[in-house]
Every structure is written in structure tokens, then in C-alpha cells.
N, C-alpha and C positions, 0 to 999 in steps of 0.2 A: 448983313443979316437978311434972310429971306422974309419978305412980307407975307401976310396971310393971303393977299390977293395973288401973289406970285405962286405960292404953294398950291392954292386952289386950282390955278390954271395948269400947273404941272400935273396934278393928280388927274384932272380932266383929260389932258393930253395923253397920259399913259393909258387911261381907261379906253379912250377912243382908239389908240394904236392897237391895244389888245383885242378890241372887237374886230378890227380889220384883219389881224393876222393871228387868229387863235391857234392855228396849227403850229406856229413857231414856238409858242409858249408850251404847248403840250409836248412837242418834241424835246424841248429843253428840260422839262421836268422828267421825262422818260430817260434822258441821258444821265441826269443827276442820280436817279434811282439805280440806273445801271452801274454807276461808279460805286454807290453804297453797297449794292448787292455783291459786287466783286469783292469788296473788302470783307463782307460777312463770310463769304465762301472761303477766301484765302486765309482768314483767321480761324476758321472752323467754329464759328459762333452758333451755328444752327442748333447744335445739340444742347445749348443752354437757353433756348428760347423761352422755356417755362420758368426759368430761375429769375427771381427778383432780389436775391440776396447775394452779397459779395463780402469777402473778408480779404484784406491785404495786409502784409507786413513789410516794412522797409526801413531804410535809414537814409539820412542825407544832411543837408544844411539849409537853414532858413536865414535869409539876409534881412536884417531889420536895422534901419538907420546906419547902414554901412558895416554893421557887425555881423559876422557869419556865425550862426549858432547851430552846433551839431544837434541832431535829434534822432531818436528811434520812434517808430510808430506802429500801432496796430489799429486799423480802421475797419469799421463795419458799416455796410450800406444796406438799406432796405428800400428799394425803389417803390414809389417815386419820391418819398418825402421824409425819410428818416436816416440819420447817420450818427455814428459815434466814433470818436477818435481818442485813443489813449496814447499820450505823447510823453516821452521823457526827453528833456532838454538839458544841455550842459551850459551853464552861464558862469564863466570864470571859475570852472572847477566845481561849481555847486550843482547838484542834480536836483531838478525840479520836475514833478509829475503834474501833467495837465490832462484833464478829461473834458472833452468838448462834445456835448450831446445836442442834436437838433431833432425835434419831433414835430413835424408839420408846421405849426405857427408858434411853437415855443422852443426855447433853447436855454441851456445852462453851461457855464464854464466852471470847472472845479480846479482850483490851484491849491495843492497840498490838501488841507482840510476845509478850505473856504469855498463855498458854492455861491455863485452870483448868477442872476438871470441875464441872458443876452440882451443887449440893446436892440432897438428896432433896426439900426444899421447892420448889426451883426446877423440878425435874422434874415434881413434882405440879402446879405452876402451868402448866407448858408443856402437860401432858396436858389440863388443864381448858381452856386456850386453844384447843387443837386441837379439842376437843369442841364448844366454842362456834363455831368456824369451820365445822365440819361441819354443825351444826344450822342455822346462819345461811345456809348455802348452799342450804337448802330441799330440793333434789332427793333427798338421802338419806332424807328423812322419809317417802318412799313405801315404805320397807322396813318389814316387819312388826315389826322389833325396836323401833321407836319407837311409843310410846303417846301419842296426842294427845287433848287435851280443851280445852274453851273456858274462857276466864277472864273473860268479860264485856267491858265497854267502859270507857274512860277518856279523859281529855283532857289532853294534855301538849304542850309546845312548840308550842302553837297548833293542834294536830291532834286530831281525833277518832280514837281507836284501838280496835281490837278485839284481844283477846289469845288466844293458844294456849299451853297448857302442854305441854312435851315431856318425856317420861320414857323412860329406857332403863336397862338393868341396869348397875349399878356406875358410873354417871356422875351428875354433878350435874343436877338439874332445870334446865331452861331455859325462860324465859318469852319468847315472841315477841309483839311488838305490831305490828299492821299499820295503816297509814293507811286509814281506811274510804273515803276519797274516791278514792285512787289504787290501793288494794289492795297497795301496796308495803310492804316491811319498814321500820318506822320506829324500832324499839327492841328491844334484846335485853337480858335481865336474868338473872343467875345469881349464885350464891354461889361464890366461888373462894378459893383460898389465896394470900396474898401471899407471893411467893417470898423476899422479904427478911426479913419478920418472922415468917413461919409462921402468921400469924393469918388467920382467915376474914374475908373482906370481901364486901360486896354490890356487885357490879359492874353498871353500867348503861351501855350504849352506844347512842347516838342516831345515826341515819343520815339524811342530808338531801342536797340538791343533786343529785338523780338526773339523769344525763345519758346520752344514747345513746353506746354504745361497742361497736363490733364487733357491732352488731345486738342488743345487750342494754341494759337500763337499769341503770346502776350508780350507787351512792351515792358521790359524790365528796367528801363531808364527813362526818367522824366526830367524835364527842365521847364520851369515856369518863369516867364518874364512879366513884369508889370510896367507899362509905359517904357518898355525897352530895357529896363534894368532887371538883372537876375533876382528873383524872389525866392524860389525853391529849386534845389537840385536834389534828386532822390534816386535811389536804387531799390528796386523791389526785391524782397527776399522770398516771398511766397504769395500765391494768389489762389483763392478758392471761390467757386460759384456754387450756390445752393438755393433750393426752392424758397426758403424763408428763414430769416434770422429770428431768434427768440425775442418776444416783445419786451422782456425785462431789460434788454440792452439799451433801450431808448427811454427809460424812465429817468427821472431826476437823479443825478448821481449823489 
């Protein structure tokens, strides 16, 4: 375990190193932003720069305690801090409808006709998820509040990838990995809290099957792993970007 004294010494050493080689850090940040800007250009996201709302529809499977549960979903996002998911799941042939609403510091889960407030762990997970969504949308990374640096390269899922580390105040670090061939986002990695257990997990989401949609290149296949185990696999059916979602979507269901 790292002691406080050791940690303090390491911080001091890093600060001293940065003071002596400021040009290296500036060049690294510039290279990281260059990678992100290429992805924005290749995906055609510039035309949606003023949009803060998104609606997606899809279907897939959720793995819980070893059981694969089929689902269909419509999700609404209003960046930076509101979301709503309408989910239909199939549990042993029984159809169950779930509505999950997150609104800034509040949240609710509706199962059939029962509505319960989110626990603090679930709210924390929802906040991390929204942060992940914001960072993955790339355009907000142009703001000065985000610090970018390079992560080097790797090969996964048959792709050569180059990485960018994203840091911002009071939020988890996010690692973005881009396909070096296409320039498009291929993987997002971050540590987050599992809303059911309250435990921290390493979450990795892979993006593939990019297709043209309304003038943009959108990933139509997602695969999310938690601590190396498949958590969600989904195929997108539709995607829409819009200036703003109706406020009524994010009220208590």
C-alpha cells in the first residue's frame, strides 16, 4: 500500500518534472486533441454541435448472475444530467416493463405499476453513466474543463487502437480508444460503481458496425463488459439527435 509520504513525494516529483519539460506536456495534449478532432470529423458530428438531446432504440441481452435476459429499449438523453430508459425484458417468458428516470440528483425506477426512488448507489452509477455518455459524444471535449493526454496504442477486437485519457474535476477518468484505420471511437473504459452492489467495477464498452445515419457515422453494435465479463450486448435500431428533449420525459414516472 502506498503511504501518504510516498504519495506526496511522487506528486512533488511529477510537478517538478512538469515544470522542467512543459513543452512535452503541451505537445501531448495537442496530439490527444488531434486524435479526438479526427474522430469528430470522420463521424460527421460537427453538424450536431448545438444538439444536447438524443434518442436511441435498440435490443439486446443483459447478463445478470449468469442469466442472459433479452430486452428492447428506447432511451432518451438530455445532456448533461438527465436520462430516461423505457425497457421491456423477458424473464422466463414473462414480459416486464421497466422505466428508469434520472434527473440531476434524483431518480426513479418504475416496474409495472410500482415506482421506487433510486438509492444513492444507483444515482452515483447514473451520474457516471451520463459522464461516460458526454465524453463518448466527443464534442464536449473541446471545452477547457477537459484535460486530454495520450495513452499509446494497443490491439483489441482485431483493431489497432490509439488511446486518449480524459480527466475533469470530480468525475471518473475515462479512456477513449480510437480505430487507427478509420479514426472512429472503438472503445470506452472507465471505473464506475455498480448500482446494485455498490462495488467499483471496471467497465469497458466496445463500438462496432458503424453506419451512416442522418449524415453521421453511428456505431450500431455495442458490447459492455464489467470486470471482464459480458454485461450488455446490444444492436441499435435507430438514432436521433435533437436540440432538446421535452422536460416532461424526466419527471417522476
